C-alpha positions, 0 to 999 in steps of 0.5 A, a space after each residue: 208702833 203706830 207711828 212707824 206704820 203711818 210713815 211707811 204708808 205715806 212713802 208708798 203713796 208718794 212713789 205711786 204718785 210719781 209713776 203716774 206721770 212717767 216722762 216720755 218724749 216719744 221715739 227718735 225719728 229719721 225723716 226726709 221732710 223738713 218737718 215732723 210730729 212730736 208726741 209726748 206723755 200728756 202733762 198739763 204744765 208740760 212744754 217743748 224746747 230745742 237748741 236746734 237753730 232755726 227750728 220752729 215749734 208750732 205749739 210748744 205747750 202741747 204734747 202733740 205738735 209739729 216742728 218745722 224747718 228741721 236742720 239736716 242731721 240731728 235735731 234734739 227736742 226736750 219735753 219738760 214736765 215741771 216737778 217731774 223732770 225732762 225727756 229727750 227725742 232726736 229727729 234726724 233729717 236725712 240729706 242726700 249725698 251723691 259724692 264728689 264730682 269726678 274727672 275720669 279717663 274713659 267713659 265708665 266709672 265703677 265707683 259711684 258711691 252715694 250715702 245709703 238710704 236708711 231702712 224704709 226709705 227709697 234711694 234712686 239714681 237718675 240722669 240729669 244731663 249728658 248720658 250713660 247707663 246706670 247699672 243699678 239705679 236703686 243702689 247707692 253704690 253702682 257702676 255707670 258706663 257709656 258716658 258722653 266724652 268731653 263733657 259733663 255728665 250729671 247724675 242725681 241721687 234722690 232719697 224719698 220717704 213720707 212723701 218728701 224727697 231730698 237729692 244731690 247731683 254729681 258731675 262726671 267729666 269723661 275725658 277721651 283717652 289719648 295715645 302718644 307716638 314720638 317717632 322712630 329712634 335715629 342715629 345721626 351725627 348732626 348737632 341738631 334734629 327735628 323731632 316729629 311726634 303725632 299731633 294729639 287728637 285730644 289734649 295737649 302734648 309736651 316734649 321733655 328729655 332725660 338730659 336737662 342740658 339739651 335745648 328743646 326749641 318749642 316743647 309744646 310743638 309736636 314738630 320741633 328742633 332740639 340742640 345741644 345733645 351730647 355724643 351717645 344716646 339721649 332720650 326725648 319724651 312726648 307726653 300727651 295729657 287730656 285731663 287725667 288721661 296721660 300717654 307717653 312715648 319716647 324717641 332715642 337720638 344716638 349721636 355719633 361723631 363723624 370721623 375727623 379727616 386725615 391731613 398728610 404732608 410735612 409738619 416741619 417746613 422751611 419758609 418759602 417752601 411750596 409743598 403738597 398736602 392731601 387728605 384721604 379721598 372719599 367720593 361725594 365728600 366736600 373738602 374746605 381748606 384753610 391755611 394759616 401762615 401761608 397761601 395755597 392753591 388747589 391741587 389736581 384733586 379736591 382732596 389736595 392743596 399746594 401750600 406756599 409757606 411764608 416767612 411771617 410766623 414759625 407757628 402755622 397750621 392747616 385746617 380742613 373741614 369735610 362734609 360727608 355724603 350723609 351730611 355729617 361734617 368734621 374737621 381737623 387742625 394740622 399744626 405746622 412748624 415753619 423754620 423762618 428764613 435764616 439768611 447767612 451773613 458773610 464777613 471778611 476776616 483779614 484779606 484772605 478769609 471769609 467767615 459765615 456767622 451762622 454756626 450750628 448748621 449741618 452743612 456749608 457750601 461756598 460759591 464764587 461767581 455762581 460756581 460751587 467750590 468743591 470741598 468748601 463745606 466749612 463755616 469759613 473759606 480761605 483763599 490766597 486770592 479773595 477776588 470775585 463774587 461770593 455767597 454761601 448756602 447753609 443747610 439747617 437741621 431741618 434740611 432748610 437751605 439758606 443763601 447769603 447775599 452776594 459778597 463782592 470782593 474787587 480791590 480795584 472797585 473800592 479805594 479807602 485812604 488814608 488807611 490807617 485813619 483817625 478822623 476822615 476816611 476818603 472813599 472812591 467807588 468805581 461801579 456802573 450801578 446808580 442809586 442809593 449806596 449804604 456803607 456799613 462799618 463792622 467790627 471783626 465779629 460782624 457787628 455793625 458799628 455805624 451806617 452811612 448813606 449817600 446817593 450815587 449818580 455816576 460811574 464813580 463815587 467820591 465821598 468822605 465819612 467822618 470816623 473820629 468817634 469810632 474806637 481804635 481797632 480793625 474794621 471792614 467797610 461793606 458797601 451795598 449798591 443795588 443789592 450788590 455787597 462789596 467788601 473794602 477789606 481791612 480798615 484800621 482806625 487809630 
């Protein structure tokens, strides 16, 4: 029983001994200075340690000591008591934070937001450069008005405690607000236009469009030309930027098509015809004509021309460019179909019949010695006595009238012998014409079999033409002398 009692007393003594040296590193601290005082429970073998980088413990073996070079934020220290344990204390060094620099549009800011000064400390705003009115200088959250435009305005947030201060600066650049005026909307017919916006007093301006296909000559110039906008409405934007200040205005160009001019006149014509073409007349309008497939000369009025259609191409056209009083222009192309010359060809058929080879004509009119033959409106002409100078006029489905060459029939002018012939034909021509003579041997269909040429220097021409290579058949020999066409009558080759 005694042993048990003794053990109990010993346990009581040990417990009391531990309570004599309770670990206490002191209360946590919040400071502004870069130094502080540590104060722990006295212990002969006690000492201070820290893992805070760069911090200096002036005398780590004393419970009461100074620490220097505190880091911003938390600095943890340990009071070590061998055989009794450790105790911890944190010293927090406050860092002033004025917030991030700002670029604003205008000269006032509603949200200055610095970090809060802890209880017992003093926070205060001050102007370092520029200008402005601080609404609540001692409040970390405050509004500032009347900032200086187009420059940095620097403000300082200072936190004070225990004779120490810490501060941070913030720059606020106040941009002058801007406005934009792109000009008045317009309706035009031009393919180009000069935009004219107000020049920005502050910042820079740039043009853009809702249509990416348009061409803006100089987008950064308030006065610039634009091209390639389509018919209809196209919006152009003039955007002025000055830092965060942005203003935009638009101008709408509505392009309409100038009415195409009219062209009045025949669209189906005959070669060599001279015809009048005209456009509807409008005062103070310029008319510029072009003709393809003919020549032209002005008519009595500027909206008229006379066209002489030539025999070069069956596809022709008239082109007209007009410029209206408002400066707008338009054009029209007027296609014209030209019936090219279709000169009738006359061939003799025997001694009493003349045939025009051109079929499908609306009308034929035969002439002898420049006199029309009444009732002779068929493709052929028959007479018991074919003597004289003949030609035929044909009328096509387009009412084009074509005249054949003169066909001379005078048996006394041309003599052929022998007839029939097999090798060489002798020819004697009596005619006052002098010059080149062209002989054309034709079959009864009018097809040219062979051409011969000689020179006639007197009233009488005697010559020979070899025909031994000509096939057996019936032919005619046409003779052309100075645009006079003679027919020899029938020639038999055997």
